[in-house]
VMD Tcl script that builds the backbone (N, CA, C; Angstrom):
set m [mol new atoms 432]
animate dup $m
set s [atomselect $m all]
$s set {name element resname resid chain x y z} {
  {N N MET 1 A 48.125 -173.026 210.472}
  {CA C MET 1 A 47.413 -173.329 209.251}
  {C C MET 1 A 46.178 -174.169 209.590}
  {N N SER 2 A 44.999 -173.753 209.112}
  {CA C SER 2 A 43.774 -174.486 209.421}
  {C C SER 2 A 43.610 -175.662 208.469}
  {N N ALA 3 A 43.011 -176.710 208.993}
  {CA C ALA 3 A 42.788 -177.902 208.182}
  {C C ALA 3 A 41.612 -177.645 207.252}
  {N N ARG 4 A 41.786 -177.991 205.997}
  {CA C ARG 4 A 40.703 -177.864 205.030}
  {C C ARG 4 A 39.991 -179.203 204.930}
  {N N PRO 5 A 38.682 -179.191 204.730}
  {CA C PRO 5 A 37.971 -180.455 204.618}
  {C C PRO 5 A 38.419 -181.205 203.373}
  {N N PRO 6 A 38.349 -182.542 203.393}
  {CA C PRO 6 A 38.688 -183.298 202.192}
  {C C PRO 6 A 37.804 -182.858 201.031}
  {N N ASP 7 A 38.316 -182.961 199.824}
  {CA C ASP 7 A 37.606 -182.469 198.658}
  {C C ASP 7 A 36.214 -183.075 198.521}
  {N N HIS 8 A 36.029 -184.326 198.880}
  {CA C HIS 8 A 34.716 -184.958 198.718}
  {C C HIS 8 A 33.683 -184.429 199.707}
  {N N SER 9 A 34.109 -183.863 200.812}
  {CA C SER 9 A 33.148 -183.433 201.829}
  {C C SER 9 A 32.538 -182.064 201.538}
  {N N TRP 10 A 33.049 -181.339 200.562}
  {CA C TRP 10 A 32.486 -180.021 200.284}
  {C C TRP 10 A 31.026 -180.134 199.861}
  {N N ARG 11 A 30.678 -181.196 199.166}
  {CA C ARG 11 A 29.274 -181.388 198.763}
  {C C ARG 11 A 28.385 -181.632 199.991}
  {N N GLU 12 A 28.910 -182.398 200.936}
  {CA C GLU 12 A 28.159 -182.651 202.175}
  {C C GLU 12 A 27.972 -181.359 202.965}
  {N N LEU 13 A 29.012 -180.550 203.011}
  {CA C LEU 13 A 28.906 -179.254 203.687}
  {C C LEU 13 A 27.860 -178.372 202.996}
  {N N GLY 14 A 27.875 -178.384 201.675}
  {CA C GLY 14 A 26.896 -177.607 200.918}
  {C C GLY 14 A 25.473 -178.074 201.183}
  {N N ALA 15 A 25.292 -179.392 201.251}
  {CA C ALA 15 A 23.962 -179.936 201.547}
  {C C ALA 15 A 23.533 -179.536 202.961}
  {N N ALA 16 A 24.468 -179.571 203.900}
  {CA C ALA 16 A 24.152 -179.151 205.272}
  {C C ALA 16 A 23.806 -177.663 205.307}
  {N N GLY 17 A 24.516 -176.859 204.520}
  {CA C GLY 17 A 24.212 -175.431 204.434}
  {C C GLY 17 A 22.827 -175.185 203.868}
  {N N ALA 18 A 22.461 -175.942 202.839}
  {CA C ALA 18 A 21.137 -175.804 202.243}
  {C C ALA 18 A 20.052 -176.197 203.252}
  {N N ARG 19 A 20.291 -177.260 204.012}
  {CA C ARG 19 A 19.324 -177.653 205.043}
  {C C ARG 19 A 19.183 -176.561 206.101}
  {N N ALA 20 A 20.321 -176.015 206.533}
  {CA C ALA 20 A 20.280 -174.945 207.538}
  {C C ALA 20 A 19.495 -173.745 207.024}
  {N N LEU 21 A 19.708 -173.383 205.765}
  {CA C LEU 21 A 18.940 -172.273 205.187}
  {C C LEU 21 A 17.454 -172.586 205.182}
  {N N GLY 22 A 17.120 -173.801 204.762}
  {CA C GLY 22 A 15.721 -174.206 204.704}
  {C C GLY 22 A 15.044 -174.205 206.060}
  {N N GLU 23 A 15.830 -174.380 207.096}
  {CA C GLU 23 A 15.300 -174.394 208.464}
  {C C GLU 23 A 15.424 -173.033 209.148}
  {N N GLY 24 A 15.832 -172.021 208.391}
  {CA C GLY 24 A 15.897 -170.676 208.934}
  {C C GLY 24 A 17.130 -170.364 209.758}
  {N N ARG 25 A 18.157 -171.166 209.647}
  {CA C ARG 25 A 19.399 -170.940 210.393}
  {C C ARG 25 A 20.450 -170.346 209.445}
  {N N ALA 26 A 20.240 -169.102 209.078}
  {CA C ALA 26 A 21.061 -168.460 208.052}
  {C C ALA 26 A 22.514 -168.290 208.480}
  {N N SER 27 A 22.765 -167.925 209.721}
  {CA C SER 27 A 24.154 -167.740 210.165}
  {C C SER 27 A 24.916 -169.058 210.110}
  {N N GLU 28 A 24.264 -170.125 210.521}
  {CA C GLU 28 A 24.892 -171.452 210.448}
  {C C GLU 28 A 25.145 -171.836 208.988}
  {N N ALA 29 A 24.175 -171.552 208.132}
  {CA C ALA 29 A 24.332 -171.846 206.706}
  {C C ALA 29 A 25.507 -171.073 206.123}
  {N N ALA 30 A 25.635 -169.814 206.492}
  {CA C ALA 30 A 26.748 -168.999 205.983}
  {C C ALA 30 A 28.082 -169.592 206.426}
  {N N ALA 31 A 28.157 -170.046 207.668}
  {CA C ALA 31 A 29.402 -170.656 208.152}
  {C C ALA 31 A 29.709 -171.939 207.382}
  {N N LEU 32 A 28.700 -172.721 207.084}
  {CA C LEU 32 A 28.908 -173.955 206.319}
  {C C LEU 32 A 29.346 -173.644 204.890}
  {N N PHE 33 A 28.693 -172.674 204.254}
  {CA C PHE 33 A 29.087 -172.324 202.891}
  {C C PHE 33 A 30.478 -171.692 202.852}
  {N N ALA 34 A 30.870 -171.009 203.925}
  {CA C ALA 34 A 32.243 -170.485 203.997}
  {C C ALA 34 A 33.245 -171.641 203.993}
  {N N GLN 35 A 32.895 -172.739 204.648}
  {CA C GLN 35 A 33.760 -173.922 204.618}
  {C C GLN 35 A 33.806 -174.527 203.216}
  {N N VAL 36 A 32.673 -174.478 202.516}
  {CA C VAL 36 A 32.626 -175.002 201.155}
  {C C VAL 36 A 33.578 -174.222 200.253}
  {N N VAL 37 A 33.522 -172.889 200.320}
  {CA C VAL 37 A 34.394 -172.109 199.435}
  {C C VAL 37 A 35.851 -172.181 199.870}
  {N N ALA 38 A 36.095 -172.496 201.137}
  {CA C ALA 38 A 37.479 -172.727 201.570}
  {C C ALA 38 A 38.019 -174.002 200.920}
  {N N ALA 39 A 37.143 -175.002 200.794}
  {CA C ALA 39 A 37.537 -176.266 200.173}
  {C C ALA 39 A 37.576 -176.164 198.656}
  {N N ARG 40 A 36.665 -175.369 198.085}
  {CA C ARG 40 A 36.546 -175.235 196.633}
  {C C ARG 40 A 36.470 -173.759 196.255}
  {N N PRO 41 A 37.568 -173.027 196.372}
  {CA C PRO 41 A 37.525 -171.584 196.110}
  {C C PRO 41 A 37.224 -171.225 194.653}
  {N N ASP 42 A 37.262 -172.205 193.767}
  {CA C ASP 42 A 36.997 -171.966 192.354}
  {C C ASP 42 A 35.566 -172.311 191.951}
  {N N HIS 43 A 34.724 -172.685 192.896}
  {CA C HIS 43 A 33.363 -173.132 192.602}
  {C C HIS 43 A 32.396 -171.950 192.712}
  {N N ALA 44 A 32.064 -171.371 191.565}
  {CA C ALA 44 A 31.271 -170.138 191.519}
  {C C ALA 44 A 29.908 -170.280 192.187}
  {N N ASP 45 A 29.233 -171.393 191.961}
  {CA C ASP 45 A 27.901 -171.546 192.538}
  {C C ASP 45 A 27.941 -171.592 194.066}
  {N N SER 46 A 29.028 -172.109 194.625}
  {CA C SER 46 A 29.159 -172.111 196.084}
  {C C SER 46 A 29.330 -170.694 196.618}
  {N N TRP 47 A 30.011 -169.848 195.858}
  {CA C TRP 47 A 30.122 -168.441 196.251}
  {C C TRP 47 A 28.750 -167.771 196.212}
  {N N PHE 48 A 27.942 -168.139 195.215}
  {CA C PHE 48 A 26.569 -167.620 195.173}
  {C C PHE 48 A 25.807 -168.057 196.417}
  {N N ASN 49 A 25.915 -169.342 196.765}
  {CA C ASN 49 A 25.230 -169.853 197.952}
  {C C ASN 49 A 25.689 -169.130 199.216}
  {N N LEU 50 A 26.989 -168.874 199.315}
  {CA C LEU 50 A 27.512 -168.127 200.456}
  {C C LEU 50 A 26.918 -166.720 200.488}
  {N N GLY 51 A 26.861 -166.073 199.330}
  {CA C GLY 51 A 26.263 -164.741 199.266}
  {C C GLY 51 A 24.817 -164.743 199.708}
  {N N TYR 52 A 24.065 -165.730 199.243}
  {CA C TYR 52 A 22.656 -165.806 199.611}
  {C C TYR 52 A 22.495 -166.051 201.117}
  {N N ALA 53 A 23.289 -166.960 201.655}
  {CA C ALA 53 A 23.215 -167.247 203.095}
  {C C ALA 53 A 23.587 -166.013 203.909}
  {N N ARG 54 A 24.621 -165.310 203.484}
  {CA C ARG 54 A 25.008 -164.083 204.193}
  {C C ARG 54 A 23.913 -163.037 204.104}
  {N N ARG 55 A 23.275 -162.937 202.947}
  {CA C ARG 55 A 22.170 -161.982 202.805}
  {C C ARG 55 A 21.062 -162.330 203.792}
  {N N GLN 56 A 20.717 -163.609 203.885}
  {CA C GLN 56 A 19.674 -164.033 204.812}
  {C C GLN 56 A 20.086 -163.795 206.264}
  {N N ALA 57 A 21.397 -163.867 206.539}
  {CA C ALA 57 A 21.911 -163.632 207.890}
  {C C ALA 57 A 22.115 -162.134 208.169}
  {N N ARG 58 A 21.775 -161.301 207.207}
  {CA C ARG 58 A 21.875 -159.842 207.299}
  {C C ARG 58 A 23.312 -159.339 207.342}
  {N N ASP 59 A 24.216 -160.129 206.771}
  {CA C ASP 59 A 25.598 -159.697 206.574}
  {C C ASP 59 A 25.685 -159.203 205.130}
  {N N TYR 60 A 25.190 -157.990 204.921}
  {CA C TYR 60 A 25.013 -157.494 203.562}
  {C C TYR 60 A 26.337 -157.226 202.844}
  {N N ARG 61 A 27.296 -156.672 203.536}
  {CA C ARG 61 A 28.593 -156.423 202.897}
  {C C ARG 61 A 29.295 -157.746 202.574}
  {N N GLY 62 A 29.192 -158.713 203.471}
  {CA C GLY 62 A 29.755 -160.036 203.209}
  {C C GLY 62 A 29.069 -160.704 202.030}
  {N N ALA 63 A 27.764 -160.516 201.929}
  {CA C ALA 63 A 27.015 -161.077 200.808}
  {C C ALA 63 A 27.484 -160.468 199.495}
  {N N LEU 64 A 27.652 -159.150 199.476}
  {CA C LEU 64 A 28.130 -158.495 198.245}
  {C C LEU 64 A 29.499 -159.024 197.834}
  {N N ALA 65 A 30.389 -159.216 198.800}
  {CA C ALA 65 A 31.726 -159.733 198.490}
  {C C ALA 65 A 31.641 -161.141 197.903}
  {N N ALA 66 A 30.787 -161.982 198.472}
  {CA C ALA 66 A 30.631 -163.342 197.948}
  {C C ALA 66 A 30.011 -163.314 196.548}
  {N N TYR 67 A 29.026 -162.451 196.352}
  {CA C TYR 67 A 28.424 -162.333 195.024}
  {C C TYR 67 A 29.449 -161.835 193.998}
  {N N ASP 68 A 30.297 -160.902 194.400}
  {CA C ASP 68 A 31.354 -160.424 193.495}
  {C C ASP 68 A 32.237 -161.580 193.040}
  {N N ARG 69 A 32.625 -162.419 193.991}
  {CA C ARG 69 A 33.495 -163.556 193.667}
  {C C ARG 69 A 32.769 -164.534 192.742}
  {N N ALA 70 A 31.485 -164.760 192.985}
  {CA C ALA 70 A 30.708 -165.642 192.108}
  {C C ALA 70 A 30.713 -165.111 190.676}
  {N N LEU 71 A 30.545 -163.806 190.525}
  {CA C LEU 71 A 30.572 -163.206 189.187}
  {C C LEU 71 A 31.956 -163.340 188.545}
  {N N GLU 72 A 32.998 -163.083 189.334}
  {CA C GLU 72 A 34.370 -163.211 188.812}
  {C C GLU 72 A 34.645 -164.614 188.287}
  {N N LEU 73 A 34.062 -165.608 188.949}
  {CA C LEU 73 A 34.311 -167.003 188.575}
  {C C LEU 73 A 33.361 -167.507 187.493}
  {N N GLY 74 A 32.445 -166.658 187.027}
  {CA C GLY 74 A 31.553 -167.053 185.944}
  {C C GLY 74 A 30.363 -167.892 186.384}
  {N N VAL 75 A 29.729 -167.485 187.460}
  {CA C VAL 75 A 28.573 -168.219 187.987}
  {C C VAL 75 A 27.510 -168.404 186.907}
  {N N ALA 76 A 26.847 -169.556 186.953}
  {CA C ALA 76 A 25.704 -169.797 186.073}
  {C C ALA 76 A 24.573 -168.876 186.535}
  {N N GLY 77 A 23.938 -168.202 185.615}
  {CA C GLY 77 A 22.848 -167.305 185.988}
  {C C GLY 77 A 23.306 -166.026 186.656}
  {N N PRO 78 A 24.210 -165.283 186.035}
  {CA C PRO 78 A 24.686 -164.045 186.672}
  {C C PRO 78 A 23.579 -163.022 186.914}
  {N N GLU 79 A 22.483 -163.119 186.174}
  {CA C GLU 79 A 21.384 -162.178 186.391}
  {C C GLU 79 A 20.802 -162.339 187.798}
  {N N ALA 80 A 20.766 -163.556 188.319}
  {CA C ALA 80 A 20.263 -163.770 189.685}
  {C C ALA 80 A 21.194 -163.124 190.701}
  {N N VAL 81 A 22.492 -163.191 190.442}
  {CA C VAL 81 A 23.464 -162.540 191.328}
  {C C VAL 81 A 23.227 -161.037 191.312}
  {N N ARG 82 A 23.055 -160.494 190.128}
  {CA C ARG 82 A 22.859 -159.038 190.007}
  {C C ARG 82 A 21.557 -158.591 190.674}
  {N N VAL 83 A 20.517 -159.402 190.558}
  {CA C VAL 83 A 19.246 -159.088 191.222}
  {C C VAL 83 A 19.445 -159.061 192.736}
  {N N ASN 84 A 20.116 -160.064 193.266}
  {CA C ASN 84 A 20.365 -160.102 194.714}
  {C C ASN 84 A 21.216 -158.922 195.152}
  {N N ARG 85 A 22.227 -158.577 194.361}
  {CA C ARG 85 A 23.065 -157.418 194.692}
  {C C ARG 85 A 22.208 -156.152 194.696}
  {N N ALA 86 A 21.357 -155.999 193.699}
  {CA C ALA 86 A 20.522 -154.801 193.608}
  {C C ALA 86 A 19.585 -154.691 194.807}
  {N N LEU 87 A 19.021 -155.792 195.222}
  {CA C LEU 87 A 18.118 -155.757 196.375}
  {C C LEU 87 A 18.857 -155.359 197.652}
  {N N ILE 88 A 20.050 -155.886 197.828}
  {CA C ILE 88 A 20.847 -155.498 199.006}
  {C C ILE 88 A 21.183 -154.020 198.943}
  {N N LEU 89 A 21.645 -153.573 197.783}
  {CA C LEU 89 A 22.057 -152.177 197.644}
  {C C LEU 89 A 20.896 -151.215 197.873}
  {N N SER 90 A 19.712 -151.544 197.346}
  {CA C SER 90 A 18.586 -150.618 197.488}
  {C C SER 90 A 17.896 -150.749 198.838}
  {N N ASP 91 A 17.674 -151.972 199.285}
  {CA C ASP 91 A 16.851 -152.173 200.476}
  {C C ASP 91 A 17.615 -152.064 201.791}
  {N N HIS 92 A 18.920 -152.305 201.762}
  {CA C HIS 92 A 19.661 -152.383 203.022}
  {C C HIS 92 A 20.823 -151.403 203.137}
  {N N LEU 93 A 21.370 -150.969 202.015}
  {CA C LEU 93 A 22.527 -150.083 202.081}
  {C C LEU 93 A 22.249 -148.685 201.534}
  {N N ASP 94 A 20.984 -148.441 201.141}
  {CA C ASP 94 A 20.563 -147.123 200.667}
  {C C ASP 94 A 21.448 -146.614 199.521}
  {N N ARG 95 A 21.782 -147.510 198.613}
  {CA C ARG 95 A 22.594 -147.149 197.443}
  {C C ARG 95 A 21.757 -147.397 196.188}
  {N N VAL 96 A 20.750 -146.552 196.005}
  {CA C VAL 96 A 19.757 -146.741 194.959}
  {C C VAL 96 A 20.374 -146.657 193.560}
  {N N GLU 97 A 21.305 -145.750 193.348}
  {CA C GLU 97 A 21.922 -145.635 192.019}
  {C C GLU 97 A 22.716 -146.889 191.671}
  {N N ALA 98 A 23.465 -147.405 192.625}
  {CA C ALA 98 A 24.217 -148.637 192.383}
  {C C ALA 98 A 23.251 -149.793 192.140}
  {N N ALA 99 A 22.128 -149.805 192.856}
  {CA C ALA 99 A 21.115 -150.845 192.656}
  {C C ALA 99 A 20.533 -150.762 191.245}
  {N N ALA 100 A 20.261 -149.553 190.790}
  {CA C ALA 100 A 19.727 -149.379 189.434}
  {C C ALA 100 A 20.726 -149.872 188.391}
  {N N HIS 101 A 22.007 -149.627 188.631}
  {CA C HIS 101 A 23.051 -150.120 187.726}
  {C C HIS 101 A 23.043 -151.647 187.686}
  {N N GLU 102 A 22.949 -152.286 188.848}
  {CA C GLU 102 A 22.900 -153.753 188.901}
  {C C GLU 102 A 21.655 -154.273 188.193}
  {N N ARG 103 A 20.552 -153.598 188.407}
  {CA C ARG 103 A 19.304 -153.994 187.757}
  {C C ARG 103 A 19.441 -153.933 186.240}
  {N N ALA 104 A 20.052 -152.861 185.749}
  {CA C ALA 104 A 20.251 -152.728 184.299}
  {C C ALA 104 A 21.167 -153.838 183.784}
  {N N ARG 105 A 22.200 -154.170 184.528}
  {CA C ARG 105 A 23.107 -155.249 184.106}
  {C C ARG 105 A 22.388 -156.592 184.097}
  {N N ALA 106 A 21.507 -156.817 185.062}
  {CA C ALA 106 A 20.722 -158.060 185.089}
  {C C ALA 106 A 19.816 -158.127 183.860}
  {N N ARG 107 A 19.177 -157.016 183.565}
  {CA C ARG 107 A 18.276 -156.963 182.410}
  {C C ARG 107 A 19.054 -157.147 181.111}
  {N N ASP 108 A 20.258 -156.550 181.022}
  {CA C ASP 108 A 21.081 -156.704 179.820}
  {C C ASP 108 A 21.557 -158.141 179.647}
  {N N THR 109 A 21.853 -158.799 180.774}
  {CA C THR 109 A 22.334 -160.181 180.737}
  {C C THR 109 A 21.233 -161.139 180.316}
  {N N ALA 110 A 20.038 -160.934 180.852}
  {CA C ALA 110 A 18.917 -161.836 180.580}
  {C C ALA 110 A 17.628 -161.028 180.500}
  {N N PRO 111 A 17.329 -160.474 179.318}
  {CA C PRO 111 A 16.164 -159.591 179.190}
  {C C PRO 111 A 14.839 -160.219 179.611}
  {N N ARG 112 A 14.730 -161.537 179.560}
  {CA C ARG 112 A 13.468 -162.187 179.917}
  {C C ARG 112 A 13.434 -162.659 181.363}
  {N N PHE 113 A 14.482 -162.368 182.112}
  {CA C PHE 113 A 14.526 -162.793 183.506}
  {C C PHE 113 A 13.411 -162.094 184.262}
  {N N VAL 114 A 12.534 -162.853 184.885}
  {CA C VAL 114 A 11.310 -162.326 185.498}
  {C C VAL 114 A 11.578 -161.353 186.634}
  {N N HIS 115 A 12.597 -161.595 187.442}
  {CA C HIS 115 A 12.783 -160.840 188.680}
  {C C HIS 115 A 13.542 -159.537 188.522}
  {N N THR 116 A 13.575 -158.971 187.332}
  {CA C THR 116 A 14.303 -157.717 187.166}
  {C C THR 116 A 13.392 -156.501 187.277}
  {N N GLY 117 A 12.142 -156.670 187.695}
  {CA C GLY 117 A 11.206 -155.561 187.785}
  {C C GLY 117 A 11.501 -154.584 188.895}
  {N N PHE 118 A 11.946 -155.010 190.034}
  {CA C PHE 118 A 12.324 -154.177 191.167}
  {C C PHE 118 A 11.347 -153.080 191.503}
  {N N PRO 119 A 10.120 -153.408 191.791}
  {CA C PRO 119 A 9.202 -152.332 192.133}
  {C C PRO 119 A 9.642 -151.537 193.358}
  {N N LEU 120 A 10.259 -152.171 194.359}
  {CA C LEU 120 A 10.661 -151.447 195.554}
  {C C LEU 120 A 11.725 -150.398 195.236}
  {N N ALA 121 A 12.737 -150.774 194.466}
  {CA C ALA 121 A 13.786 -149.813 194.118}
  {C C ALA 121 A 13.207 -148.642 193.330}
  {N N GLU 122 A 12.278 -148.951 192.433}
  {CA C GLU 122 A 11.656 -147.875 191.659}
  {C C GLU 122 A 10.818 -146.970 192.553}
  {N N LEU 123 A 10.111 -147.556 193.523}
  {CA C LEU 123 A 9.332 -146.739 194.451}
  {C C LEU 123 A 10.228 -145.831 195.283}
  {N N ILE 124 A 11.368 -146.357 195.702}
  {CA C ILE 124 A 12.314 -145.541 196.476}
  {C C ILE 124 A 12.795 -144.365 195.639}
  {N N GLU 125 A 13.127 -144.635 194.384}
  {CA C GLU 125 A 13.580 -143.547 193.501}
  {C C GLU 125 A 12.487 -142.499 193.339}
  {N N LEU 126 A 11.261 -142.938 193.148}
  {CA C LEU 126 A 10.155 -141.994 193.010}
  {C C LEU 126 A 9.936 -141.211 194.298}
  {N N PHE 127 A 9.992 -141.882 195.426}
  {CA C PHE 127 A 9.796 -141.240 196.715}
  {C C PHE 127 A 10.846 -140.156 196.944}
  {N N ARG 128 A 12.077 -140.452 196.594}
  {CA C ARG 128 A 13.147 -139.467 196.790}
  {C C ARG 128 A 12.975 -138.249 195.903}
  {N N ALA 129 A 12.253 -138.408 194.807}
  {CA C ALA 129 A 12.025 -137.271 193.913}
  {C C ALA 129 A 10.971 -136.310 194.462}
  {N N ILE 130 A 10.205 -136.752 195.442}
  {CA C ILE 130 A 9.172 -135.912 196.044}
  {C C ILE 130 A 9.841 -134.934 197.014}
  {N N PRO 131 A 9.519 -133.644 196.917}
  {CA C PRO 131 A 10.095 -132.664 197.853}
  {C C PRO 131 A 9.806 -133.061 199.306}
  {N N SER 132 A 10.739 -132.750 200.194}
  {CA C SER 132 A 10.631 -133.201 201.590}
  {C C SER 132 A 9.353 -132.710 202.275}
  {N N ASP 133 A 8.891 -131.485 201.975}
  {CA C ASP 133 A 7.651 -130.991 202.590}
  {C C ASP 133 A 6.463 -131.868 202.198}
  {N N SER 134 A 6.450 -132.305 200.957}
  {CA C SER 134 A 5.359 -133.171 200.500}
  {C C SER 134 A 5.446 -134.539 201.155}
  {N N ARG 135 A 6.674 -135.021 201.369}
  {CA C ARG 135 A 6.842 -136.315 202.041}
  {C C ARG 135 A 6.284 -136.241 203.462}
  {N N LYS 136 A 6.561 -135.134 204.145}
  {CA C LYS 136 A 6.048 -134.972 205.508}
  {C C LYS 136 A 4.522 -134.994 205.507}
  {N N LEU 137 A 3.921 -134.358 204.518}
  {CA C LEU 137 A 2.468 -134.356 204.396}
  {C C LEU 137 A 1.960 -135.782 204.183}
  {N N CYS 138 A 2.657 -136.559 203.348}
  {CA C CYS 138 A 2.267 -137.950 203.116}
  {C C CYS 138 A 2.332 -138.749 204.405}
  {N N TYR 139 A 3.401 -138.544 205.164}
  {CA C TYR 139 A 3.553 -139.261 206.440}
  {C C TYR 139 A 2.419 -138.907 207.391}
  {N N SER 140 A 2.130 -137.618 207.526}
  {CA C SER 140 A 1.100 -137.211 208.476}
  {C C SER 140 A -0.276 -137.701 208.025}
  {N N SER 141 A -0.546 -137.713 206.730}
  {CA C SER 141 A -1.826 -138.202 206.227}
  {C C SER 141 A -1.949 -139.696 206.455}
  {N N ALA 142 A -0.863 -140.423 206.295}
  {CA C ALA 142 A -0.899 -141.868 206.469}
  {C C ALA 142 A -1.095 -142.254 207.926}
  {N N SER 143 A -0.627 -141.437 208.841}
  {CA C SER 143 A -0.733 -141.774 210.264}
  {C C SER 143 A -2.070 -141.347 210.863}
  {N N ASP 144 A -2.849 -140.550 210.122}
  {CA C ASP 144 A -4.165 -140.094 210.628}
  {C C ASP 144 A -5.207 -141.167 210.511}
}
mol reanalyze $m
mol bondsrecalc $m
mol representation Tube
mol addrep $m
């Protein structure tokens, strides 16, 4: 059985994780936030932080799992979670339809949330609608 940090130290771990993220050490931040959620498995915002750190560390599936848990626990600002999920799904896992679903849920949750525009996901959808022969022509024209 692994020792869990004392309840008061989870905040210190979270602060250390935030510092690591700010300094570009995403993998270290993810490990610190994993310790935070081990100490406080019911703290939704810490699950969000873990998801964000994992996303920055390019652990996209781990990030999605952490974001799922944050949503289950009622994280403040679920639209931000959905936006992050949509970006991972569209930009890194090539799941554009699932990303569009997340985007719609973010927009439904907070219609005025600024970051629900997703121009990249929309461009990908438009690009995929172009016949492959035309895409090849675009590629060759762009490289000339």
